[in-house]
C-alpha positions as CSV (number, residue, x, y, z in Angstrom):
1,M,77.8,-48.5,-4.5
2,Y,80.8,-49.3,-2.4
3,N,82.9,-46.4,-1.3
4,I,85.4,-47.7,1.2
5,L,88.2,-50.2,1.4
6,L,89.1,-51.6,4.9
7,I,92.5,-53.2,5.3
8,H,93.5,-55.3,8.4
9,Y,96.9,-56.6,9.4
10,N,97.7,-59.0,12.2
11,E,101.6,-59.7,12.6
12,I,102.3,-56.0,12.5
13,A,100.1,-55.5,15.5
14,L,102.5,-57.4,17.6
15,K,105.6,-55.3,16.9
16,G,105.5,-53.2,20.0
17,G,107.9,-50.2,19.7
18,N,108.4,-50.8,16.0
19,R,104.8,-51.0,15.2
20,K,104.5,-47.5,13.9
21,Y,107.3,-48.1,11.4
22,F,105.8,-51.3,10.1
23,E,102.3,-49.6,9.8
24,N,103.8,-46.7,7.9
25,K,105.6,-49.0,5.5
26,L,102.5,-51.0,4.7
27,L,100.5,-47.7,4.3
28,E,103.2,-46.5,2.0
29,N,103.1,-49.8,-0.1
30,I,99.4,-49.8,-0.4
31,K,99.3,-46.1,-1.4
32,T,102.1,-46.5,-4.0
33,L,100.4,-49.6,-5.7
34,L,96.8,-48.2,-5.7
35,T,97.5,-44.6,-6.8
36,A,99.6,-46.0,-9.7
37,K,97.0,-48.7,-10.7
38,E,93.6,-47.3,-9.6
39,E,91.6,-44.1,-8.8
40,I,91.3,-43.6,-5.1
41,Q,90.5,-40.5,-3.1
42,K,92.1,-40.7,0.4
43,I,94.2,-43.4,2.4
44,Y,95.0,-43.2,6.1
45,K,95.6,-45.2,9.3
46,Q,92.8,-45.7,11.8
47,R,92.9,-47.7,15.0
48,G,94.7,-50.9,14.0
49,K,93.8,-50.8,10.3
50,I,94.2,-48.8,7.0
51,I,91.2,-47.1,5.3
52,C,91.0,-46.1,1.7
53,E,88.3,-43.9,0.4
54,L,87.4,-45.1,-3.2
55,A,86.7,-43.1,-6.1
56,E,83.4,-43.4,-8.4
57,K,85.5,-45.1,-11.2
58,T,87.6,-47.3,-8.9
59,N,87.7,-50.8,-10.4
60,L,86.7,-53.1,-7.5
61,E,87.8,-56.3,-9.0
62,N,91.1,-54.8,-9.9
63,I,91.6,-53.6,-6.3
64,K,91.0,-57.2,-5.1
65,Q,93.6,-58.7,-7.3
66,L,96.3,-56.0,-6.4
67,L,96.0,-56.3,-2.8
68,I,95.7,-60.1,-2.6
69,N,99.5,-60.2,-3.6
70,L,100.9,-57.4,-1.3
71,P,102.7,-58.7,1.8
72,G,101.6,-57.4,5.2
73,I,98.0,-57.6,4.6
74,A,95.9,-60.1,6.7
75,Y,92.6,-59.5,5.1
76,F,90.6,-56.7,3.5
77,G,86.8,-55.8,2.8
78,I,85.3,-53.4,0.4
79,G,82.1,-51.8,1.5
80,E,80.1,-48.8,2.6
81,K,80.9,-46.1,5.4
82,T,78.1,-44.7,7.2
83,K,77.4,-42.5,10.3
84,L,77.9,-43.7,13.8
85,D,74.2,-44.0,14.4
86,L,72.2,-47.2,14.9
87,E,69.4,-46.1,12.5
88,D,71.9,-45.2,9.8
89,I,73.8,-48.4,10.2
90,K,70.3,-50.5,10.1
91,N,69.2,-48.7,6.9
92,K,72.7,-49.2,5.2
93,T,73.0,-52.8,6.2
94,K,69.5,-53.5,4.8
95,E,70.4,-51.6,1.6
96,I,73.4,-53.7,1.0
97,A,71.7,-56.9,1.9
98,K,68.9,-56.3,-0.7
99,T,71.6,-56.3,-3.5
100,Q,72.4,-60.2,-2.6
101,Q,70.8,-63.4,-3.3
102,F,70.6,-65.3,-0.1
103,N,68.2,-67.3,2.3
104,S,70.2,-67.3,5.4
105,F,72.6,-64.9,7.0
106,K,74.3,-63.7,10.1
107,I,75.5,-60.3,11.4
108,K,79.1,-60.0,12.7
109,T,80.2,-56.8,14.5
110,Q,83.4,-55.7,15.7
111,R,83.4,-52.7,18.0
112,T,86.7,-50.8,18.6
113,N,84.9,-47.9,19.8
114,K,83.8,-48.9,23.3
115,Q,82.0,-45.6,23.9
116,F,79.4,-46.6,21.3
117,Q,76.1,-47.3,23.2
118,Y,75.5,-50.7,21.8
119,T,77.6,-53.7,22.4
120,S,78.6,-56.0,19.4
121,P,76.1,-58.7,20.6
122,Q,73.3,-56.1,20.7
123,I,74.1,-54.8,17.4
124,N,74.1,-58.2,16.0
125,E,70.6,-58.8,17.4
126,I,69.0,-55.4,16.5
127,I,70.4,-55.5,12.7
128,G,69.7,-59.1,12.4
129,K,66.1,-58.8,13.5
130,E,65.6,-55.9,10.9
131,I,67.0,-58.1,8.1
132,K,65.0,-61.1,9.2
133,E,61.7,-59.4,9.5
134,T,62.0,-56.8,6.6
135,L,63.6,-59.1,4.1
136,N,61.9,-62.4,5.2
137,K,65.4,-64.1,5.8
138,K,66.6,-66.8,8.1
139,V,69.3,-66.2,10.8
140,D,71.9,-69.0,10.7
141,L,74.8,-68.6,13.0
142,E,76.7,-71.8,11.9
143,N,76.4,-72.0,8.4
144,P,75.0,-68.7,6.8
145,E,74.8,-68.1,3.0
146,L,75.7,-64.5,3.7
147,T,77.7,-62.8,6.4
148,I,77.4,-59.1,7.0
149,F,80.5,-57.5,8.7
150,I,80.0,-54.3,10.6
151,E,82.9,-52.4,12.2
152,I,82.3,-49.6,14.7
153,D,85.0,-46.9,14.8
154,N,85.3,-43.6,16.6
155,D,83.2,-41.5,14.2
156,S,81.8,-44.0,11.6
157,S,80.9,-47.5,10.8
158,I,81.8,-49.7,7.9
159,I,79.6,-52.4,6.4
160,Y,80.9,-55.1,4.1
161,L,80.2,-58.6,3.0
162,Q,83.4,-60.4,2.5
163,K,86.9,-60.7,4.2
164,I,89.3,-61.3,1.5
165,K,92.4,-63.0,2.5
166,G,95.6,-61.3,1.8
167,A,99.3,-62.6,1.6
168,G,99.9,-62.0,5.3
169,G,103.4,-61.5,6.6
170,L,105.4,-58.2,6.8
171,P,105.4,-55.4,4.3
172,T,108.2,-55.4,1.8
173,G,111.1,-53.1,2.8
174,V,111.0,-53.6,6.5
175,S,113.6,-56.2,6.8
176,G,116.4,-55.3,4.6
177,K,117.7,-56.6,1.2
178,I,118.7,-60.1,0.1
179,I,120.0,-61.7,-3.1
180,C,118.0,-64.7,-4.5
181,S,119.9,-67.3,-6.4
182,L,117.3,-67.8,-9.2
183,S,117.9,-71.1,-11.2
184,G,114.8,-71.2,-13.3
185,G,113.3,-74.2,-11.5
186,I,110.3,-74.5,-9.2
187,D,112.3,-74.0,-5.9
188,S,114.2,-70.7,-6.1
189,P,111.2,-68.5,-7.0
190,V,109.4,-69.9,-4.0
191,A,112.3,-69.3,-1.7
192,G,112.5,-65.7,-2.9
193,Y,108.8,-65.3,-2.4
194,T,108.9,-66.6,1.3
195,L,111.3,-63.9,2.1
196,M,109.4,-61.2,0.4
197,K,106.6,-62.1,2.8
198,R,109.1,-61.5,5.7
199,G,109.6,-58.0,4.6
200,C,112.7,-58.4,2.5
201,E,113.6,-56.6,-0.8
202,I,114.9,-59.2,-3.2
203,T,117.6,-58.9,-5.9
204,F,117.7,-61.6,-8.3
205,V,120.8,-63.3,-9.8
206,H,120.4,-65.8,-12.5
207,I,123.7,-67.5,-13.8
208,F,123.6,-69.2,-17.1
209,N,125.8,-71.1,-19.8
210,D,126.0,-68.4,-22.5
211,G,127.4,-70.8,-25.0
212,L,124.5,-73.3,-24.7
213,T,121.4,-71.6,-23.4
214,S,119.0,-69.8,-26.0
215,Q,117.5,-66.5,-25.6
216,A,114.1,-68.4,-25.7
217,S,115.0,-70.3,-22.6
218,L,116.0,-67.1,-20.9
219,E,112.5,-65.8,-21.4
220,K,111.3,-68.0,-18.6
221,I,113.6,-66.4,-16.2
222,L,112.3,-62.9,-17.3
223,N,108.8,-64.0,-16.8
224,I,109.4,-65.6,-13.3
225,V,110.9,-62.1,-12.1
226,K,108.2,-60.3,-13.8
227,Q,105.6,-62.4,-11.8
228,L,107.4,-62.1,-8.5
229,T,107.5,-58.4,-8.8
230,K,103.8,-58.2,-8.3
231,Y,104.7,-59.1,-4.6
232,Q,107.4,-56.4,-4.0
233,L,106.5,-53.8,-6.7
234,K,110.1,-53.3,-7.9
235,S,113.0,-55.9,-8.7
236,K,116.4,-56.1,-10.1
237,L,117.7,-58.9,-12.1
238,Y,121.3,-59.9,-12.9
239,I,121.7,-62.4,-15.9
240,V,125.3,-63.5,-15.5
241,P,127.3,-65.6,-18.2
242,F,129.1,-68.7,-16.8
243,S,130.7,-70.5,-19.6
244,K,134.0,-69.1,-18.9
245,I,134.2,-70.3,-15.4
246,Q,132.2,-73.5,-16.2
247,N,134.8,-74.4,-19.0
248,E,137.7,-74.0,-16.6
249,I,135.8,-76.4,-14.2
250,I,135.5,-79.0,-16.8
251,K,138.9,-78.8,-17.8
252,N,140.4,-79.0,-14.3
253,V,138.0,-80.9,-12.1
254,P,136.8,-84.6,-12.2
255,E,133.2,-84.8,-13.3
256,E,131.9,-86.3,-10.1
257,Y,132.9,-83.1,-8.2
258,R,131.9,-80.5,-10.8
259,M,128.4,-80.0,-9.6
260,I,129.7,-78.8,-6.0
261,I,132.4,-76.6,-7.5
262,Y,129.9,-75.1,-10.2
263,R,127.6,-74.0,-7.3
264,R,130.6,-72.8,-5.2
265,Y,131.5,-70.5,-8.1
266,M,128.0,-69.2,-8.4
267,L,128.0,-68.3,-4.9
268,K,131.4,-66.5,-5.5
269,I,129.8,-64.6,-8.4
270,I,126.7,-63.8,-6.2
271,E,128.9,-62.5,-3.4
272,N,130.8,-60.3,-5.7
273,I,127.4,-58.7,-7.0
274,A,126.1,-58.5,-3.3
275,Q,129.1,-56.3,-2.4
276,K,128.2,-54.0,-5.2
277,E,124.7,-53.7,-4.0
278,N,125.5,-53.5,-0.4
279,I,123.8,-56.7,0.5
280,N,124.9,-59.3,3.1
281,F,122.4,-62.2,2.7
282,I,121.6,-64.9,0.0
283,V,118.4,-67.0,-0.3
284,T,118.5,-70.3,-2.2
285,G,115.8,-72.8,-3.0
286,D,117.8,-75.7,-1.5
287,S,115.7,-78.6,0.0
288,I,117.7,-81.2,1.9
289,G,118.2,-84.4,0.0
290,Q,116.2,-83.5,-3.1
291,V,119.2,-83.7,-5.4
292,A,122.6,-84.9,-5.4
293,S,124.0,-81.5,-4.7
294,Q,121.6,-80.9,-1.8
295,T,122.9,-83.4,0.6
296,I,124.0,-81.9,4.0
297,D,127.7,-82.7,3.3
298,N,127.5,-81.1,-0.2
299,L,125.6,-78.1,1.1
300,Q,128.3,-77.5,3.8
301,C,131.1,-77.6,1.0
302,I,129.0,-75.3,-1.3
303,Y,128.0,-72.6,1.4
304,E,131.6,-72.4,2.6
305,A,132.5,-70.6,-0.7
306,T,130.9,-67.4,0.5
307,T,131.2,-65.2,3.6
308,L,127.6,-64.1,3.2
309,N,124.7,-65.5,5.4
310,I,122.5,-67.9,3.5
311,F,118.9,-68.4,4.2
312,T,117.3,-71.8,3.0
313,P,113.5,-71.4,3.7
314,L,112.6,-74.6,1.9
315,S,115.2,-76.9,3.4
316,G,112.6,-78.9,5.2
317,L,109.9,-79.1,2.5
318,N,109.4,-81.6,0.0
319,K,108.7,-81.2,-3.7
320,E,104.9,-81.6,-3.3
321,E,104.9,-78.7,-0.7
322,I,107.0,-76.4,-2.7
323,T,105.0,-77.1,-5.7
324,E,101.9,-76.1,-4.1
325,I,103.4,-72.7,-3.1
326,A,104.6,-72.3,-6.8
327,Q,101.2,-72.7,-8.1
328,K,99.7,-70.4,-5.6
329,I,102.1,-67.5,-6.5
330,D,101.7,-68.4,-10.2
331,T,105.4,-69.0,-11.0
332,Y,105.0,-72.7,-11.5
333,K,103.6,-72.4,-15.3
334,Y,107.0,-70.7,-16.0
335,S,109.3,-73.0,-13.9
336,I,108.1,-76.1,-15.7
337,L,108.9,-74.8,-19.1
338,P,111.9,-76.6,-20.8
339,Y,115.3,-75.0,-19.6
340,L,118.8,-76.2,-19.2
341,D,120.6,-74.4,-16.5
342,C,124.4,-74.6,-15.9
343,C,124.2,-77.6,-13.6
344,S,121.9,-79.7,-15.6
345,L,123.6,-79.1,-18.8
346,M,126.7,-81.1,-17.8
347,I,125.5,-83.3,-14.9
348,P,127.5,-86.4,-14.3
349,K,126.0,-89.8,-14.1
350,H,127.4,-90.4,-10.6
351,P,127.8,-87.1,-8.8
352,E,129.5,-86.8,-5.4
353,T,127.0,-86.9,-2.6
354,K,129.3,-86.7,0.3
355,G,131.7,-84.0,-0.4
356,N,134.8,-83.4,1.5
357,L,135.7,-79.7,2.0
358,Q,139.4,-80.1,2.0
359,E,139.4,-82.2,-1.0
360,I,137.0,-79.7,-2.9
361,K,139.2,-76.7,-2.0
362,K,142.3,-78.8,-3.3
363,L,140.5,-79.3,-6.6
364,E,139.8,-75.5,-6.9
365,E,143.4,-74.7,-6.7
366,N,143.7,-76.0,-10.3
367,I,141.5,-73.2,-11.5
368,K,143.9,-70.2,-12.2
369,N,143.0,-66.5,-12.0
370,E,139.8,-67.2,-10.0
371,Q,139.2,-63.6,-9.2
372,N,139.7,-62.4,-12.6
373,L,137.2,-65.0,-13.9
374,I,134.7,-63.9,-11.5
375,E,135.1,-60.3,-12.3
376,Y,134.9,-61.0,-16.0
377,C,131.6,-62.9,-15.5
378,V,130.0,-60.2,-13.3
379,S,131.3,-57.5,-15.9
380,Q,129.4,-59.3,-18.7
381,A,126.1,-59.3,-16.7
382,E,122.8,-57.9,-18.1
383,I,121.0,-55.9,-15.5
384,I,117.2,-55.7,-15.9
385,N,115.0,-53.4,-13.8
386,Y,111.3,-54.2,-13.2
387,N,108.6,-51.9,-12.0
388,Y,105.2,-53.2,-11.4
389,L,103.7,-49.9,-11.1
390,E,104.3,-49.2,-14.7
391,K,101.2,-49.6,-16.9
392,E,102.6,-52.5,-19.0
393,M,102.9,-54.8,-16.0
């Protein structure tokens, strides 16, 4: 019955001179996703929204699940397109209403075509009266069981029953590339997701102790990236062994300082990869004060290890707030699986919480051939590419 998909955005509409670029990128992302996963006939921009004409075999439920995840979409509706004629609108609205079980309703019209002879309130009243009298239903403007949406455009009208909320934000690809330091916990996948919603393309780096971490444990990392790829369609993951550097740190650094220095070397590894990928930014899942390494003093010591800019979108959130987002994006179920990362494997009983940068750098001087160690770890990295457009994903 339904033949049209109507997609609205909000933040993109405020972009001024760049608006066309943002609109075209969102259109490209939607078209790429839907043509790979579903049967559609045509997709195009129209007066501040995107219209997709559906095929007879289109799976509407699948369409919903695909678009809910895509950054840049404020909301969308699936409905019927009809002529720009009041009688046609009236008949089609009544036909759609007959398919629903309800006692009370309201009509909500949006008229972008100001040349149409009827105003939005007039359309609401005329169509509402028709539904009330012919179907014997009650008008309820405050708490209706059914809301029927009507949009009046230049040459047609679209009628639909539900505004389905999208991910919001900006379309992936408009804001450049960022590397996400992915630990395997709850926080870092959420941090990566928040910047996907700001239009960034995320490359993931997971650093692990290859001497102590099992392949089964690494599966959770693979699943987290697979899940996050739903939001940006394609991803790259670097899995980097760390034992060679970690062993040198253990031999040369007092245990209370090791956590800080572990993380400094992880950033040095990520910077090496970033240079190869032509990326200038890192995102981490740090939340101030959540664990010993995330005090302000320690983070200052850690972040000094790289010349890259670091985003910390979770810095002001608590664990409950972060967990709520993780559950929403469906990474939580993987993040809570048992896993020992490089830092938790050898965490001291009393880690330093007020790191001093000069002291930390002095300790690092005990680690010889630093650049060779970093190059070695990166050279041993496994690189995995993900493509959500492939059938198996």
